[in-house]
N, C-alpha and C positions, 0 to 999 in steps of 0.2 A: 236292592229295594227299588218300587216304583216309584218314580217323581210324579208329581200332579203336574198335570198340563201348563200350568202357569209357571210352576218351577222350572220344568224344562224348556219353555219358551223365552224365559229370562236368559239362560245359558246360548239358546241359539241365538238372540239378539246380540250377545257380548261378543259371539263369535262374528257377526257382522250378516246376519240371515236376517233378514227383514220378517217381522211379524205386523199383525193388525195392532192397531192401535186400540188400547182396551185399558180397563182397571180391573184388579182383584179386591173381591169385598169379601168380608166374613159375617156370617150370621150376627144381625145386631149393629152392624156397622152403619153409621149412615155416609151417604156417596151421592157423587154429582157426576154423571157422566157429560163429556164434553159436548156441548149443545149443536156442534156441526155434524156430531154423527147421528144422521137422521135414521138410518135402520142399525140395527145391533143383532147381535146373538149373544144369546144369554147361556152359559155352559156351567152345568152343575160339575165341579172339582171332586168328582167320586173315582176311585180305584175301581171300575167296573169295566168289562168288556159290552161294546154296544149300548153305550148309554144313551147316544143320540135316538135310536128305535126304542129304548124304553122309557123316551119321555126326558131326558137330561138335558138337552141341547133345544132350544126355544128361538124363535125370531120373533123381533119385537120393534116396533116403530118407535120413537124416540118417547111419544107421551105414554107408551106402555111400559117402557122400562123398567121403573119401579115396582109397579104392579104385578109383571111377570116375575120379577126378581124375587119380590117377596112370597109369592105364589109357589115359586121353585124351593125357596128354603124351606117352607112345609112341607114338603114332598119326600118321598123315600125313593132311590132309583136302584130298583133289584134289591130291595129291602136296607140300602144304605142311608142313612140320612143324610141331607145336604147342609153342610157346614160351611162351604166357601165355593164361591161363584165366580167365574171370568167373564166380564161383559165387555165383548170385542165390537169394533165396528163390523158390517157384513160387507164384506169384498164383492167385486165386479166380476164373478171369475169367468174367464173364457176357457182354461181348459185346467183339467186337473191331473196331477203325476203323482205316482207311489214312488218313496225313497226309504230304505231300510237300510243298515245295517247291524249284523248280527254276527255269532259266532257261528262259524261251523264246526262242530266239535269231532267229526271223521277227518277232517284236514287240518285241525289245531290253528285255524287261522280265522279272521275276519272276512266276512262274504257281503258283499255288497247287491242289493238287487234293486230294480229300477223299471218303471214300467209308463207308459204314455197313459194307462187307462187305471189311474187313480180314484179314490172314492170309498164309500161306505163299503162297498160289495167287493173289495178286494179278493176275499177268499172266495167269491165265486169265478173272477177271474183266474184265478190260481187253478180252479177246480176244472173250470170249462177249456181255459185256453192258457195252459202252464208255458207255451212257447211265448206269450205276448211278455213274458217276466223275464229280462235280462239277468242273469248272475255273475260275478266276479270275485275271485277270492282275490285278497291281499295279502303278499308276503309280510308276516305282524311287525317284522323289524323295519320297514319302510315307515317313513315320516309322513309320506304323503302318497296318493294316488296315483299312479303313473298316468301319463297321456293317452298311452293306447288303451289302458282300461277305461278311460274317461270315453275315448271315441267309442270303443265296443257297445259300452252301457247305454249311451245315448242315442246313436244308431240312427242319427237325422233329427232329433229332439234339440229344442235351442240349446245353443252352445252356452248360455250363462247356465244354464242348471250344473253344468262341471265345476265352476265355484264353488255352488252349494253342496257338492258331494265332498269336494274336497274340505270345505268347512264342517261339512258333518262329520266326517271322518277324523278332522282332529280333534273333536270334540270327544267322539268314539274313544279314541287312544288315551287323551289327557284325562278324561272321568272316570277310565275304568269301567267303561258300559259293558254290559253284555248285549243290549240292545238300542238304538238310536234310530229314530223312525219320525218323517214327515210324510202324513196322510190325511188329507191331501196338501202336495206342494203345488200351488195354484199359478197360472199366469192370470194376470189381470192387465187393463189397460195401462196400470202405472209399474208393473214388472210383477218379480215372482215374489209370493210370499208363504210362508208357513203356516196353513190354516190351521193345522192341529200337530200336535208334536207328541212323542213318547220315549220316555228316557228312563231305562232300568239301569241302576249301578250294583256292580258286584258287592256283596254282602261283607266280603273279606277285606274291600278296600275304603268302607265309609268314611272311617277314623280319618283318611287320607285327604279325605275333603271335608273334614270339618262337622261330621255328621257322629253325633253320639248314639242316635235314637234308629233301629230300624224298625220303620213303622208296619212292615208288611207282617212282623211276627204276630203270632196269637199270644194269648196273655199264657198258654204252658210253654208256648216256644221262648217267650220272655224268660220263665222260670228255669227251664233247661240251660238257656243261656248262662244265666247267674249261678248256676250249679257247676256249668263247663263242661254239660253233655252235648254231644253231637246228637240233634234230636229232630225228627219232622211228622208230623203230624198227618195221617191219612186217614182212610174212610171205613177202616173194617171195625172189627170186635176182638182182635187177638192183639191182646200188648207184647211187645217184642223188647227182650232186653238183652243185649251181648257186649261184649267186650272185643274192639276192634270194629274197624269201619267190614272189613272184609266178612268174618264171622256174623257180624249184624246184617249184613245183607243179605247173606245166604240164607239165612233165618228167614227173612221178608222171601225171599224168592221161593225157598222151599213150601213155606205158607202157601203162597199161591197157585204152586205148580199142585199141592196137594188139594186145591179146593177151597182154601180156608181164606180169610181178609184180614191180611194185617192192619193193626188200628196205627202203627207209627216204626218207625225207626229210631231206638235209642241206642248209641254206642256210651257207655260209663267210662270208656277208656280204660288204659292199664294203670295196675296198683291200686284200684278201687277198694276203698274200706267200708265196714259196715254204715257209716254216716250216708257216704256218696251213695251206696246200692239202696238205704232205706229209703233215700230222696228220691230214687229213680222210681222204685216200687211204688210210692205215695203220688208220686207224677200221672203214673199210669192207673193208678188204683182211683184216682179223680176224674178220669174220664169216663162220661157215663156209659157211652156205647160198649166198653170193655168189658168182656164176660170172664175172661182167662187171661194169664198172663204167662209167656214162656219166658224163664232165664236161661240162657243160653250161654256158659263162660268157660273159659280156659285157663285154668289157674297157672300163669307164669311167674311174673311177678305181681300178680293178683292170688290172694291167697282165699282158696276155697272157703275154711271157713269161718272168714271176715264176711264173705259173701252170704254164707248161710245167717250169721247173725243180723244181718243188713236184710234180709228177707222177712227174718222172724219180727224184728222190732219194728217194720213197716206198717205191721197187725192189718192189712187190709180185707176186702171181704173177697174179693175175687178168689178163683181158683188159680191156684201158681203150681206151673210144672215146671220142673228144675231140672238141668243137666248140667253138671259138676265134672270137671276133669284138670288133673293137675296138682299143683303145691297146695297140701294138707286136705286132700280130696277126702279122704277117711272122716277124717273131724269135721267136715262140714259136712257129708253126709248123716254122719251120726246125731247133728243138733237138728238138722230137716228131719231126720226120722223119728227123733225123739216127740216131734210136734206134728207128725202125720202128714207132711208134705210128700207130695207124688215124686219120685225121682226116677229117671229114665238113664240108660247109659249111652246112648249116640243121641245126635241132632235129629236123627230120622223119627227115631221112637218119641222123642219129645214133642216135634212137631205134629206128628200123626195122634197122639193123645191130647194135644191142644187143639186140632182141628175138628176131633170127635169131641171133643167138652164144648168147643164153640157152639157147635149145630145140633 
């Protein structure tokens, strides 16, 4: 789950990383900015990329802060309404750095990225001057970043940044983060500050940090979580239901390979009964872009007759193409055949039929 900037900065500040003075304001709040903040940065707290270039970060003289803040509350940033704003003092920036810690999935370990060329155009730096970004893996059982790794990353940059790397690494590990980023990390006449911050936590660890709701989930993903499904919304028009992550992913991959566009990944899990299957089918039936649904299940502890009953009970309008194999297969096929459902014997045939029907 992505934390908002002000939430990430609160965590950074508790860890000893300096952040600009400021206040967090919700829509409708009365607020007062410290009068010695002569210039401010007014930041929409929306979870979209490129909010600065989209008008979500504005500069304001002290006398303009309230007017600009109220105007930003009336705006949308890339279609997202502004409900919260962070108002911070404008820093006297002498230099900008980029610091990020994420997971290198190929190495199964945290990786630290650092460059002296930080700022909003870091993607351009990565594209045009990849050698400018120094990268170092940290063995995940280490509680701190080794000194030799810090020296390699800094490569002549101010040594004070080493302490910030250590603190950010501690945050990354203790908060079960997938990403901890400061961009830009800025040098001012008063020292180093985190001018912006991103923190993404592992969804599976939210409860450990007292977070009861994953704000990143769509409404359908929330429904799927309530039913206990593994569900991810995609952008296609072919709904996918399987049992087991491997079989479901293989179905999604095969749809892509055959030129179709999967609308989702939905694993109903082992032992799914008719009620669970009906919920899954109705969930996909509620997706406006889905024109065809493929149900690809292997019956082990899952009974094919229960799956068939659930498909029929769902009663959705979309064309449903079914591949069932395993326990009570004959009974399940008989139920579906009596209702006129299209059934095929192999995953390849079922996917081919679904792609053709969707196109």
